[in-house]
C-alpha positions, 0 to 999 in steps of 0.5 A: 187791846185796841180797837179793830173790827172783824174783817169778816164784818167789813165790805169793800166800798163800791158805788154800785153796792152803796150808792143808795145808802147814807150815814147818819153823821149827826148821831154817830153810834160809838157802841162797837167801842164799848167792850174796848179799854184802848183806842189806837192813837198817831203821835200827831194826836198825843198833844190833845189826847194826852191831857184826857186819856193815859197814853201807852204802847202795846206790842202786837203779835207781829212784833210791831208796836202801837200807840194806845189811849186807855179808855177804861180799867175793866174788860168790856167797860169803855168809860167813854162810850155813853148808853146811846153810843155817844162819845163822852171824852172832849177828844175823839181819836181819829181811828174813831172819827173815821169810822165806819170805814177802814183801809184794808190792805193786800198781804201780797202786793201792799195795795189797799182798799177802802172798806166799810161796815155795812151795819152802820149804813141805812137807806133813809136817814142821814147823808148819801155816800154818793150823788145821782151821778155816782160820785163821792160826796163832798164829805165822803171825800173828806173822810177818805182824806182823814182815813188815808192821813190817819193811816200814814200817821199810824205808819209814822208813829209806829216807826217812832215807837220802834226807835224807842224800842231800839233805844231800849227805852220801852218797859213792860208795865201794869197798872193796879187800883183799888175801886170805891167798891173795894174791888181790885183792878189790873190793867197789863200788856202795856209798856211805858217809857223808862224815864230814868233810861231816858236821862242817860241816853247819849247825845247821838240817840238823843239827837236821833229821837228828837229829829224823828219825833220820838223824844216829844212823843216820849215826854208826852207820854210820860205826862199822859200817865197821870190821867190814870188816877182820873180814869179811876176816878171816872170809873168810880163816878157812877157808883161812889167816890173813888177809895184809891188812885191808880198806880203804874207799877214801876213808873216814875214818880214825876210820870204818875205819883199816887196820892196813896199806893194801891194794893198789888 
């Protein structure tokens, strides 16, 4: 569900290969995210992200868990990417802010390299990646620092989600809605915190979740589920008024209370 570039489209960043290239930072193009309905988040971003996007969890093929901002309701339609590729949201997730750079890990030794999407670079417009001496530009060094910080945040977030999972708090959910034109939409494949179970946890588990930051993450996530209704409204803005609001199947009323329950 999350935005991840195809590894075959990335190239290892190198001063000899990319020494004369530039990145147009004044007009970032997020068109690569146009077809995705989720963006990966770190738990440190949730206080800002939860006021704009529903924040949910998803289990990856390797069994690990990811935290995701939901940015669309229909496959191939990200509601926060404009026609020109501009990001339309108030908050820009760090995994987008560090684009077109990514960390690529070596599976054998655990080392990582900085990779770049070559198509995002050009020879004439924007800021140079390297100076005439082949040294990284100050803005590039800052971008690489942000990239490392984001990667560490994603690792910490996975650990916090693993604790929530171990406490048996995560439950598979689906979201249904009826749009203004009468279309039924359904979003599935994500998980939410079971608030009823959260309220019955023993003191030891609660303390562990609190000290790890997972407890705060759980409550902010529950708060963010209210944004599903706003996402449905946003989906209908370009066509007509929304006929119905989102309903998170199985979620608590305090987390996402619909104005009128959508048809399943």
